[in-house]
N, CA, C, O and the ligand as a Tripos MOL2 file, in Angstrom:
@<TRIPOS>MOLECULE
protein
  269   267    68     0     0
PROTEIN
NO_CHARGES

@<TRIPOS>ATOM
      1 N          93.1990  -53.2480  257.7220 N.3       1 MET1
      2 CA         93.9080  -52.6490  258.8510 C.3       1 MET1
      3 C          94.5320  -51.3250  258.4220 C.2       1 MET1
      4 O          94.8860  -51.1390  257.2580 O.2       1 MET1
      5 N          94.6560  -50.4480  259.3420 N.am      2 ASP2
      6 CA         95.2580  -49.1520  259.0760 C.3       2 ASP2
      7 C          96.2670  -48.8560  260.1860 C.2       2 ASP2
      8 O          95.9860  -48.1340  261.1420 O.2       2 ASP2
      9 N          97.4350  -49.4370  260.0200 N.am      3 LEU3
     10 CA         98.4410  -49.3040  261.0630 C.3       3 LEU3
     11 C          99.3920  -48.1610  260.7530 C.2       3 LEU3
     12 O          99.6690  -47.8430  259.5970 O.2       3 LEU3
     13 N          99.8710  -47.5670  261.8070 N.am      4 ASP4
     14 CA        100.8060  -46.4620  261.6670 C.3       4 ASP4
     15 C         102.1570  -46.9740  261.1600 C.2       4 ASP4
     16 O         102.7980  -47.7870  261.8260 O.2       4 ASP4
     17 N         102.5850  -46.5110  260.0040 N.am      5 PRO5
     18 CA        103.8620  -46.9750  259.4350 C.3       5 PRO5
     19 C         105.0270  -46.7170  260.3790 C.2       5 PRO5
     20 O         105.9630  -47.5120  260.4600 O.2       5 PRO5
     21 N         104.9610  -45.6040  261.0850 N.am      6 ASP6
     22 CA        106.0360  -45.3020  262.0270 C.3       6 ASP6
     23 C         106.0750  -46.3260  263.1490 C.2       6 ASP6
     24 O         107.1360  -46.6990  263.6480 O.2       6 ASP6
     25 N         104.8760  -46.7700  263.5300 N.am      7 LEU7
     26 CA        104.8060  -47.7790  264.5820 C.3       7 LEU7
     27 C         105.4030  -49.0910  264.0850 C.2       7 LEU7
     28 O         106.1900  -49.7340  264.7790 O.2       7 LEU7
     29 N         105.0150  -49.4750  262.8720 N.am      8 LEU8
     30 CA        105.5320  -50.7200  262.3110 C.3       8 LEU8
     31 C         107.0500  -50.6760  262.1810 C.2       8 LEU8
     32 O         107.7220  -51.7080  262.1770 O.2       8 LEU8
     33 N         107.5640  -49.4750  262.0750 N.am      9 ASP9
     34 CA        108.9990  -49.3180  261.8900 C.3       9 ASP9
     35 C         109.7760  -49.6560  263.1560 C.2       9 ASP9
     36 O         110.9290  -50.0840  263.0990 O.2       9 ASP9
     37 N         109.1310  -49.4570  264.2900 N.am     10 VAL10
     38 CA        109.8680  -49.5830  265.5500 C.3      10 VAL10
     39 C         109.5510  -50.8630  266.3200 C.2      10 VAL10
     40 O         110.3370  -51.3060  267.1570 O.2      10 VAL10
     41 N         108.3900  -51.4530  266.0260 N.am     11 ILE11
     42 CA        108.0340  -52.6360  266.8040 C.3      11 ILE11
     43 C         108.6810  -53.8840  266.2120 C.2      11 ILE11
     44 O         108.8550  -54.0010  264.9990 O.2      11 ILE11
     45 N         109.0270  -54.7960  267.0860 N.am     12 VAL12
     46 CA        109.5960  -56.0760  266.6690 C.3      12 VAL12
     47 C         108.9340  -57.1820  267.4740 C.2      12 VAL12
     48 O         108.2050  -56.9200  268.4310 O.2      12 VAL12
     49 N         109.1940  -58.4040  267.0800 N.am     13 CYS13
     50 CA        108.6450  -59.5490  267.7800 C.3      13 CYS13
     51 C         109.1960  -59.5910  269.2060 C.2      13 CYS13
     52 O         110.4120  -59.5980  269.3970 O.2      13 CYS13
     53 N         108.3250  -59.6180  270.1930 N.am     14 PRO14
     54 CA        108.7850  -59.6500  271.5850 C.3      14 PRO14
     55 C         109.4540  -60.9680  271.9530 C.2      14 PRO14
     56 O         110.1610  -61.0540  272.9570 O.2      14 PRO14
     57 N         109.2340  -61.9750  271.1530 N.am     15 ALA15
     58 CA        109.8070  -63.2860  271.4530 C.3      15 ALA15
     59 C         111.2390  -63.4060  270.9390 C.2      15 ALA15
     60 O         112.1170  -63.9180  271.6330 O.2      15 ALA15
     61 N         111.4630  -62.9280  269.7160 N.am     16 CYS16
     62 CA        112.7890  -63.1330  269.1150 C.3      16 CYS16
     63 C         113.3620  -61.8540  268.5230 C.2      16 CYS16
     64 O         114.4640  -61.8630  267.9750 O.2      16 CYS16
     65 N         112.6220  -60.7520  268.6300 N.am     17 HIS17
     66 CA        113.0590  -59.4650  268.1050 C.3      17 HIS17
     67 C         113.2130  -59.4750  266.5850 C.2      17 HIS17
     68 O         113.9960  -58.7070  266.0250 O.2      17 HIS17
     69 N         112.4540  -60.3560  265.9250 N.am     18 GLY18
     70 CA        112.4750  -60.3990  264.4700 C.3      18 GLY18
     71 C         111.5400  -59.3600  263.8870 C.2      18 GLY18
     72 O         110.7290  -58.7680  264.5990 O.2      18 GLY18
     73 N         111.6580  -59.1410  262.5890 N.am     19 ALA19
     74 CA        110.8090  -58.1670  261.8960 C.3      19 ALA19
     75 C         109.3950  -58.7210  261.7470 C.2      19 ALA19
     76 O         109.1970  -59.9260  261.5880 O.2      19 ALA19
     77 N         108.4150  -57.8160  261.8010 N.am     20 LEU20
     78 CA        107.0190  -58.2170  261.6990 C.3      20 LEU20
     79 C         106.4480  -57.8200  260.3390 C.2      20 LEU20
     80 O         106.7050  -56.7270  259.8340 O.2      20 LEU20
     81 N         105.6730  -58.7270  259.7620 N.am     21 THR21
     82 CA        105.0340  -58.4780  258.4770 C.3      21 THR21
     83 C         103.5270  -58.4090  258.6620 C.2      21 THR21
     84 O         102.9460  -59.2240  259.3790 O.2      21 THR21
     85 N         102.8920  -57.4340  258.0130 N.am     22 VAL22
     86 CA        101.4380  -57.2760  258.1340 C.3      22 VAL22
     87 C         100.7260  -58.3050  257.2620 C.2      22 VAL22
     88 O         100.9890  -58.4130  256.0640 O.2      22 VAL22
     89 N          99.8250  -59.0540  257.8790 N.am     23 GLU23
     90 CA         98.9610  -59.9640  257.1230 C.3      23 GLU23
     91 C          97.5390  -59.4210  257.2150 C.2      23 GLU23
     92 O          96.8090  -59.7030  258.1660 O.2      23 GLU23
     93 N          97.1670  -58.6490  256.2230 N.am     24 ASP24
     94 CA         95.8700  -57.9850  256.2470 C.3      24 ASP24
     95 C          94.7220  -58.9720  256.3240 C.2      24 ASP24
     96 O          93.7590  -58.7610  257.0610 O.2      24 ASP24
     97 N          94.8270  -60.0440  255.5680 N.am     25 ALA25
     98 CA         93.7340  -61.0140  255.4940 C.3      25 ALA25
     99 C          93.3910  -61.5790  256.8690 C.2      25 ALA25
    100 O          92.2270  -61.8100  257.1960 O.2      25 ALA25
    101 N          94.4330  -61.7920  257.6580 N.am     26 ALA26
    102 CA         94.2190  -62.4200  258.9590 C.3      26 ALA26
    103 C          94.2250  -61.4030  260.0930 C.2      26 ALA26
    104 O          93.9880  -61.7500  261.2500 O.2      26 ALA26
    105 N          94.4950  -60.1500  259.7570 N.am     27 SER27
    106 CA         94.5850  -59.0940  260.7720 C.3      27 SER27
    107 C          95.6020  -59.4550  261.8490 C.2      27 SER27
    108 O          95.3330  -59.3330  263.0440 O.2      27 SER27
    109 N          96.7430  -59.8890  261.4150 N.am     28 VAL28
    110 CA         97.8070  -60.2180  262.3550 C.3      28 VAL28
    111 C          99.1290  -59.6460  261.8530 C.2      28 VAL28
    112 O          99.2940  -59.3410  260.6730 O.2      28 VAL28
    113 N         100.0500  -59.5150  262.7810 N.am     29 LEU29
    114 CA        101.4310  -59.2170  262.4210 C.3      29 LEU29
    115 C         102.2160  -60.5090  262.5650 C.2      29 LEU29
    116 O         102.2710  -61.1040  263.6410 O.2      29 LEU29
    117 N         102.8170  -60.9300  261.4710 N.am     30 ARG30
    118 CA        103.5320  -62.2010  261.4660 C.3      30 ARG30
    119 C         105.0210  -61.9490  261.5990 C.2      30 ARG30
    120 O         105.5940  -61.1170  260.8970 O.2      30 ARG30
    121 N         105.6410  -62.6900  262.5210 N.am     31 CYS31
    122 CA        107.0850  -62.5740  262.6880 C.3      31 CYS31
    123 C         107.7800  -63.3780  261.5990 C.2      31 CYS31
    124 O         107.4580  -64.5440  261.3690 O.2      31 CYS31
    125 N         108.7310  -62.7440  260.9370 N.am     32 GLU32
    126 CA        109.4250  -63.4170  259.8460 C.3      32 GLU32
    127 C         110.3950  -64.4630  260.3640 C.2      32 GLU32
    128 O         110.7750  -65.3820  259.6370 O.2      32 GLU32
    129 N         110.7910  -64.3260  261.6070 N.am     33 GLN33
    130 CA        111.7980  -65.2460  262.1300 C.3      33 GLN33
    131 C         111.1870  -66.4710  262.8030 C.2      33 GLN33
    132 O         111.4960  -67.6070  262.4440 O.2      33 GLN33
    133 N         110.3160  -66.2290  263.7850 N.am     34 CYS34
    134 CA        109.8000  -67.3640  264.5500 C.3      34 CYS34
    135 C         108.4030  -67.7760  264.0880 C.2      34 CYS34
    136 O         107.9090  -68.8320  264.4820 O.2      34 CYS34
    137 N         107.7600  -66.9470  263.2510 N.am     35 GLY35
    138 CA        106.4850  -67.3400  262.6670 C.3      35 GLY35
    139 C         105.2810  -67.0930  263.5550 C.2      35 GLY35
    140 O         104.1610  -67.4360  263.1760 O.2      35 GLY35
    141 N         105.4810  -66.5070  264.7240 N.am     36 ARG36
    142 CA        104.3370  -66.2020  265.5820 C.3      36 ARG36
    143 C         103.4530  -65.1220  264.9290 C.2      36 ARG36
    144 O         103.9330  -64.2590  264.1940 O.2      36 ARG36
    145 N         102.1550  -65.2050  265.2210 N.am     37 GLY37
    146 CA        101.2210  -64.2110  264.6950 C.3      37 GLY37
    147 C         100.6180  -63.4030  265.8290 C.2      37 GLY37
    148 O         100.0190  -63.9610  266.7480 O.2      37 GLY37
    149 N         100.7780  -62.0920  265.7630 N.am     38 TYR38
    150 CA        100.2530  -61.2280  266.8250 C.3      38 TYR38
    151 C          98.9660  -60.5510  266.3560 C.2      38 TYR38
    152 O          98.9480  -59.9100  265.3060 O.2      38 TYR38
    153 N          97.8940  -60.6910  267.1290 N.am     39 PRO39
    154 CA         96.6080  -60.1130  266.7280 C.3      39 PRO39
    155 C          96.6370  -58.5920  266.7510 C.2      39 PRO39
    156 O          97.3670  -57.9810  267.5320 O.2      39 PRO39
    157 N          95.8300  -57.9920  265.8800 N.am     40 VAL40
    158 CA         95.6980  -56.5380  265.8540 C.3      40 VAL40
    159 C          94.2650  -56.1840  266.2370 C.2      40 VAL40
    160 O          93.3150  -56.5760  265.5590 O.2      40 VAL40
    161 N          94.1220  -55.4410  267.3240 N.am     41 ARG41
    162 CA         92.7930  -55.0810  267.7970 C.3      41 ARG41
    163 C          92.6090  -53.5720  267.7090 C.2      41 ARG41
    164 O          93.3730  -52.8090  268.2990 O.2      41 ARG41
    165 N          91.5900  -53.1500  266.9700 N.am     42 GLU42
    166 CA         91.3220  -51.7300  266.7650 C.3      42 GLU42
    167 C          92.5660  -51.0150  266.2580 C.2      42 GLU42
    168 O          92.9150  -49.9260  266.7120 O.2      42 GLU42
    169 N          93.2260  -51.6660  265.3000 N.am     43 ASN43
    170 CA         94.4250  -51.1230  264.6600 C.3      43 ASN43
    171 C          95.5930  -50.9770  265.6250 C.2      43 ASN43
    172 O          96.5390  -50.2330  265.3640 O.2      43 ASN43
    173 N          95.5180  -51.6880  266.7350 N.am     44 ILE44
    174 CA         96.6340  -51.6570  267.6770 C.3      44 ILE44
    175 C          97.1890  -53.0780  267.8250 C.2      44 ILE44
    176 O          96.4790  -53.9860  268.2570 O.2      44 ILE44
    177 N          98.4530  -53.2600  267.4650 N.am     45 PRO45
    178 CA         99.0540  -54.5850  267.5770 C.3      45 PRO45
    179 C          99.1850  -55.0070  269.0370 C.2      45 PRO45
    180 O          99.6420  -54.2370  269.8810 O.2      45 PRO45
    181 N          98.7820  -56.2260  269.3150 N.am     46 VAL46
    182 CA         98.9120  -56.7700  270.6660 C.3      46 VAL46
    183 C         100.1630  -57.6420  270.6990 C.2      46 VAL46
    184 O         100.1420  -58.8120  270.3170 O.2      46 VAL46
    185 N         101.2470  -57.0370  271.1660 N.am     47 LEU47
    186 CA        102.5270  -57.7330  271.1230 C.3      47 LEU47
    187 C         102.7800  -58.4690  272.4290 C.2      47 LEU47
    188 O         103.6970  -58.1470  273.1840 O.2      47 LEU47
    189 N         101.9460  -59.4590  272.6690 N.am     48 LEU48
    190 CA        102.1150  -60.2880  273.8490 C.3      48 LEU48
    191 C         102.3720  -61.7200  273.4080 C.2      48 LEU48
    192 O         101.6100  -62.2910  272.6280 O.2      48 LEU48
    193 N         103.4480  -62.2840  273.9140 N.am     49 ILE49
    194 CA        103.7930  -63.6460  273.5250 C.3      49 ILE49
    195 C         102.6680  -64.6070  273.8910 C.2      49 ILE49
    196 O         102.4090  -65.5730  273.1730 O.2      49 ILE49
    197 N         101.9960  -64.3340  275.0220 N.am     50 GLU50
    198 CA        100.9110  -65.2060  275.4680 C.3      50 GLU50
    199 C          99.7430  -65.1900  274.4850 C.2      50 GLU50
    200 O          99.0600  -66.1990  274.3040 O.2      50 GLU50
    201 N          99.5170  -64.0380  273.8500 N.am     51 ASP51
    202 CA         98.3820  -63.8980  272.9500 C.3      51 ASP51
    203 C          98.7230  -64.2640  271.5090 C.2      51 ASP51
    204 O          97.8410  -64.3320  270.6540 O.2      51 ASP51
    205 N          99.9840  -64.4940  271.2510 N.am     52 ALA52
    206 CA        100.3960  -64.7680  269.8820 C.3      52 ALA52
    207 C          99.9920  -66.1750  269.4760 C.2      52 ALA52
    208 O          99.9850  -67.1020  270.2860 O.2      52 ALA52
    209 N          99.6570  -66.3070  268.2020 N.am     53 SER53
    210 CA         99.4100  -67.6370  267.6880 C.3      53 SER53
    211 C         100.7620  -68.2740  267.3790 C.2      53 SER53
    212 O         101.6840  -67.6030  266.9140 O.2      53 SER53
    213 N         100.8660  -69.5520  267.6380 N.am     54 PRO54
    214 CA        102.1510  -70.2190  267.4510 C.3      54 PRO54
    215 C         102.5190  -70.3160  265.9810 C.2      54 PRO54
    216 O         101.6700  -70.1380  265.1080 O.2      54 PRO54
    217 N         103.7660  -70.5930  265.7130 N.am     55 PRO55
    218 CA        104.2090  -70.7750  264.3240 C.3      55 PRO55
    219 C         103.3560  -71.8170  263.6190 C.2      55 PRO55
    220 O         102.9330  -72.8030  264.2220 O.2      55 PRO55
    221 N         103.1070  -71.5860  262.3350 N.am     56 THR56
    222 CA        102.1670  -72.4210  261.5950 C.3      56 THR56
    223 C         102.6440  -73.8580  261.4500 C.2      56 THR56
    224 O         101.8470  -74.7860  261.5910 O.2      56 THR56
    225 N         103.9010  -74.0560  261.1770 N.am     57 SER57
    226 CA        104.3690  -75.4250  260.9650 C.3      57 SER57
    227 C         105.8760  -75.4950  261.0970 C.2      57 SER57
    228 O         106.5840  -74.4900  261.0330 O.2      57 SER57
    229 N         106.3320  -76.7010  261.2820 N.am     58 GLY58
    230 CA        107.7680  -76.9250  261.2980 C.3      58 GLY58
    231 C         108.4770  -76.2480  262.4470 C.2      58 GLY58
    232 O         109.6530  -75.9030  262.3380 O.2      58 GLY58
    233 N         107.7650  -76.0530  263.5620 N.am     59 ALA59
    234 CA        108.3980  -75.4080  264.6990 C.3      59 ALA59
    235 C         109.4150  -76.3350  265.3590 C.2      59 ALA59
    236 O         109.2530  -77.5540  265.4020 O.2      59 ALA59
    237 N         110.4440  -75.7180  265.8580 N.am     60 ALA60
    238 CA        111.4340  -76.5080  266.5710 C.3      60 ALA60
    239 C         110.8650  -76.9320  267.9140 C.2      60 ALA60
    240 O         110.0530  -76.2240  268.5100 O.2      60 ALA60
    241 N         111.2880  -78.0690  268.3730 N.am     61 GLY61
    242 CA        110.7790  -78.5190  269.6650 C.3      61 GLY61
    243 C         110.5470  -80.0140  269.6440 C.2      61 GLY61
    244 O         111.1750  -80.7540  268.8860 O.2      61 GLY61
    245 N         109.6360  -80.4380  270.4910 N.am     62 THR62
    246 CA        109.3790  -81.8660  270.5550 C.3      62 THR62
    247 C         108.7070  -82.3450  269.2720 C.2      62 THR62
    248 O         107.8900  -81.6360  268.6840 O.2      62 THR62
    249 N         109.0500  -83.5150  268.8600 N.am     63 GLY63
    250 CA        108.4420  -84.0640  267.6670 C.3      63 GLY63
    251 C         109.0760  -85.3990  267.3390 C.2      63 GLY63
    252 O         110.0950  -85.7840  267.9120 O.2      63 GLY63
    253 N         108.4620  -86.0850  266.4190 N.am     64 PRO64
    254 CA        109.0060  -87.3980  266.0370 C.3      64 PRO64
    255 C         110.3570  -87.2480  265.3460 C.2      64 PRO64
    256 O         110.5810  -86.3160  264.5740 O.2      64 PRO64
    257 N         111.2250  -88.1620  265.6340 N.am     65 GLU65
    258 CA        112.5230  -88.1170  265.0150 C.3      65 GLU65
    259 C         112.4320  -88.6110  263.5640 C.2      65 GLU65
    260 O         111.6050  -89.4560  263.2220 O.2      65 GLU65
    261 N         113.2910  -88.0640  262.7510 N.am     66 ALA66
    262 CA        113.2900  -88.4820  261.3530 C.3      66 ALA66
    263 C         113.7350  -89.9310  261.2560 C.2      66 ALA66
    264 O         114.6340  -90.3790  261.9680 O.2      66 ALA66
    265 N         113.1050  -90.6240  260.3890 N.am     67 GLY67
    266 CA        113.5170  -92.0030  260.2870 C.3      67 GLY67
    267 C         112.7300  -92.7570  259.3390 C.2      67 GLY67
    268 O         112.9690  -93.9490  259.1470 O.2      67 GLY67
    269 ZN        109.5750  -63.8220  266.4440 Zn       68 ZN68
@<TRIPOS>BOND
     1     1     2 1
     2     2     3 1
     3     3     4 2
     4     3     5 am
     5     5     6 1
     6     6     7 1
     7     7     8 2
     8     7     9 am
     9     9    10 1
    10    10    11 1
    11    11    12 2
    12    11    13 am
    13    13    14 1
    14    14    15 1
    15    15    16 2
    16    15    17 am
    17    17    18 1
    18    18    19 1
    19    19    20 2
    20    19    21 am
    21    21    22 1
    22    22    23 1
    23    23    24 2
    24    23    25 am
    25    25    26 1
    26    26    27 1
    27    27    28 2
    28    27    29 am
    29    29    30 1
    30    30    31 1
    31    31    32 2
    32    31    33 am
    33    33    34 1
    34    34    35 1
    35    35    36 2
    36    35    37 am
    37    37    38 1
    38    38    39 1
    39    39    40 2
    40    39    41 am
    41    41    42 1
    42    42    43 1
    43    43    44 2
    44    43    45 am
    45    45    46 1
    46    46    47 1
    47    47    48 2
    48    47    49 am
    49    49    50 1
    50    50    51 1
    51    51    52 2
    52    51    53 am
    53    53    54 1
    54    54    55 1
    55    55    56 2
    56    55    57 am
    57    57    58 1
    58    58    59 1
    59    59    60 2
    60    59    61 am
    61    61    62 1
    62    62    63 1
    63    63    64 2
    64    63    65 am
    65    65    66 1
    66    66    67 1
    67    67    68 2
    68    67    69 am
    69    69    70 1
    70    70    71 1
    71    71    72 2
    72    71    73 am
    73    73    74 1
    74    74    75 1
    75    75    76 2
    76    75    77 am
    77    77    78 1
    78    78    79 1
    79    79    80 2
    80    79    81 am
    81    81    82 1
    82    82    83 1
    83    83    84 2
    84    83    85 am
    85    85    86 1
    86    86    87 1
    87    87    88 2
    88    87    89 am
    89    89    90 1
    90    90    91 1
    91    91    92 2
    92    91    93 am
    93    93    94 1
    94    94    95 1
    95    95    96 2
    96    95    97 am
    97    97    98 1
    98    98    99 1
    99    99   100 2
   100    99   101 am
   101   101   102 1
   102   102   103 1
   103   103   104 2
   104   103   105 am
   105   105   106 1
   106   106   107 1
   107   107   108 2
   108   107   109 am
   109   109   110 1
   110   110   111 1
   111   111   112 2
   112   111   113 am
   113   113   114 1
   114   114   115 1
   115   115   116 2
   116   115   117 am
   117   117   118 1
   118   118   119 1
   119   119   120 2
   120   119   121 am
   121   121   122 1
   122   122   123 1
   123   123   124 2
   124   123   125 am
   125   125   126 1
   126   126   127 1
   127   127   128 2
   128   127   129 am
   129   129   130 1
   130   130   131 1
   131   131   132 2
   132   131   133 am
   133   133   134 1
   134   134   135 1
   135   135   136 2
   136   135   137 am
   137   137   138 1
   138   138   139 1
   139   139   140 2
   140   139   141 am
   141   141   142 1
   142   142   143 1
   143   143   144 2
   144   143   145 am
   145   145   146 1
   146   146   147 1
   147   147   148 2
   148   147   149 am
   149   149   150 1
   150   150   151 1
   151   151   152 2
   152   151   153 am
   153   153   154 1
   154   154   155 1
   155   155   156 2
   156   155   157 am
   157   157   158 1
   158   158   159 1
   159   159   160 2
   160   159   161 am
   161   161   162 1
   162   162   163 1
   163   163   164 2
   164   163   165 am
   165   165   166 1
   166   166   167 1
   167   167   168 2
   168   167   169 am
   169   169   170 1
   170   170   171 1
   171   171   172 2
   172   171   173 am
   173   173   174 1
   174   174   175 1
   175   175   176 2
   176   175   177 am
   177   177   178 1
   178   178   179 1
   179   179   180 2
   180   179   181 am
   181   181   182 1
   182   182   183 1
   183   183   184 2
   184   183   185 am
   185   185   186 1
   186   186   187 1
   187   187   188 2
   188   187   189 am
   189   189   190 1
   190   190   191 1
   191   191   192 2
   192   191   193 am
   193   193   194 1
   194   194   195 1
   195   195   196 2
   196   195   197 am
   197   197   198 1
   198   198   199 1
   199   199   200 2
   200   199   201 am
   201   201   202 1
   202   202   203 1
   203   203   204 2
   204   203   205 am
   205   205   206 1
   206   206   207 1
   207   207   208 2
   208   207   209 am
   209   209   210 1
   210   210   211 1
   211   211   212 2
   212   211   213 am
   213   213   214 1
   214   214   215 1
   215   215   216 2
   216   215   217 am
   217   217   218 1
   218   218   219 1
   219   219   220 2
   220   219   221 am
   221   221   222 1
   222   222   223 1
   223   223   224 2
   224   223   225 am
   225   225   226 1
   226   226   227 1
   227   227   228 2
   228   227   229 am
   229   229   230 1
   230   230   231 1
   231   231   232 2
   232   231   233 am
   233   233   234 1
   234   234   235 1
   235   235   236 2
   236   235   237 am
   237   237   238 1
   238   238   239 1
   239   239   240 2
   240   239   241 am
   241   241   242 1
   242   242   243 1
   243   243   244 2
   244   243   245 am
   245   245   246 1
   246   246   247 1
   247   247   248 2
   248   247   249 am
   249   249   250 1
   250   250   251 1
   251   251   252 2
   252   251   253 am
   253   253   254 1
   254   254   255 1
   255   255   256 2
   256   255   257 am
   257   257   258 1
   258   258   259 1
   259   259   260 2
   260   259   261 am
   261   261   262 1
   262   262   263 1
   263   263   264 2
   264   263   265 am
   265   265   266 1
   266   266   267 1
   267   267   268 2
@<TRIPOS>SUBSTRUCTURE
     1 MET1         2 RESIDUE 1 A MET
     2 ASP2         6 RESIDUE 1 A ASP
     3 LEU3        10 RESIDUE 1 A LEU
     4 ASP4        14 RESIDUE 1 A ASP
     5 PRO5        18 RESIDUE 1 A PRO
     6 ASP6        22 RESIDUE 1 A ASP
     7 LEU7        26 RESIDUE 1 A LEU
     8 LEU8        30 RESIDUE 1 A LEU
     9 ASP9        34 RESIDUE 1 A ASP
    10 VAL10       38 RESIDUE 1 A VAL
    11 ILE11       42 RESIDUE 1 A ILE
    12 VAL12       46 RESIDUE 1 A VAL
    13 CYS13       50 RESIDUE 1 A CYS
    14 PRO14       54 RESIDUE 1 A PRO
    15 ALA15       58 RESIDUE 1 A ALA
    16 CYS16       62 RESIDUE 1 A CYS
    17 HIS17       66 RESIDUE 1 A HIS
    18 GLY18       70 RESIDUE 1 A GLY
    19 ALA19       74 RESIDUE 1 A ALA
    20 LEU20       78 RESIDUE 1 A LEU
    21 THR21       82 RESIDUE 1 A THR
    22 VAL22       86 RESIDUE 1 A VAL
    23 GLU23       90 RESIDUE 1 A GLU
    24 ASP24       94 RESIDUE 1 A ASP
    25 ALA25       98 RESIDUE 1 A ALA
    26 ALA26      102 RESIDUE 1 A ALA
    27 SER27      106 RESIDUE 1 A SER
    28 VAL28      110 RESIDUE 1 A VAL
    29 LEU29      114 RESIDUE 1 A LEU
    30 ARG30      118 RESIDUE 1 A ARG
    31 CYS31      122 RESIDUE 1 A CYS
    32 GLU32      126 RESIDUE 1 A GLU
    33 GLN33      130 RESIDUE 1 A GLN
    34 CYS34      134 RESIDUE 1 A CYS
    35 GLY35      138 RESIDUE 1 A GLY
    36 ARG36      142 RESIDUE 1 A ARG
    37 GLY37      146 RESIDUE 1 A GLY
    38 TYR38      150 RESIDUE 1 A TYR
    39 PRO39      154 RESIDUE 1 A PRO
    40 VAL40      158 RESIDUE 1 A VAL
    41 ARG41      162 RESIDUE 1 A ARG
    42 GLU42      166 RESIDUE 1 A GLU
    43 ASN43      170 RESIDUE 1 A ASN
    44 ILE44      174 RESIDUE 1 A ILE
    45 PRO45      178 RESIDUE 1 A PRO
    46 VAL46      182 RESIDUE 1 A VAL
    47 LEU47      186 RESIDUE 1 A LEU
    48 LEU48      190 RESIDUE 1 A LEU
    49 ILE49      194 RESIDUE 1 A ILE
    50 GLU50      198 RESIDUE 1 A GLU
    51 ASP51      202 RESIDUE 1 A ASP
    52 ALA52      206 RESIDUE 1 A ALA
    53 SER53      210 RESIDUE 1 A SER
    54 PRO54      214 RESIDUE 1 A PRO
    55 PRO55      218 RESIDUE 1 A PRO
    56 THR56      222 RESIDUE 1 A THR
    57 SER57      226 RESIDUE 1 A SER
    58 GLY58      230 RESIDUE 1 A GLY
    59 ALA59      234 RESIDUE 1 A ALA
    60 ALA60      238 RESIDUE 1 A ALA
    61 GLY61      242 RESIDUE 1 A GLY
    62 THR62      246 RESIDUE 1 A THR
    63 GLY63      250 RESIDUE 1 A GLY
    64 PRO64      254 RESIDUE 1 A PRO
    65 GLU65      258 RESIDUE 1 A GLU
    66 ALA66      262 RESIDUE 1 A ALA
    67 GLY67      266 RESIDUE 1 A GLY
    68 ZN68       269 GROUP 0 **** ****
């Protein structure tokens, strides 16, 4: 990927406004806070919550109770 550093400086996660980290291998921008992954198409980040991949694991929400 060849993303504009200035662009990376100003964009944040649209879901939680967290900082985004470039994952070259997966061609995504990963949010450090909520863990969502935003796809990058033609070197343009697609910052849409609908298009984001969900957090990889341990997301808050429904789940079995500890026990
Ligand atoms: Zn986020």
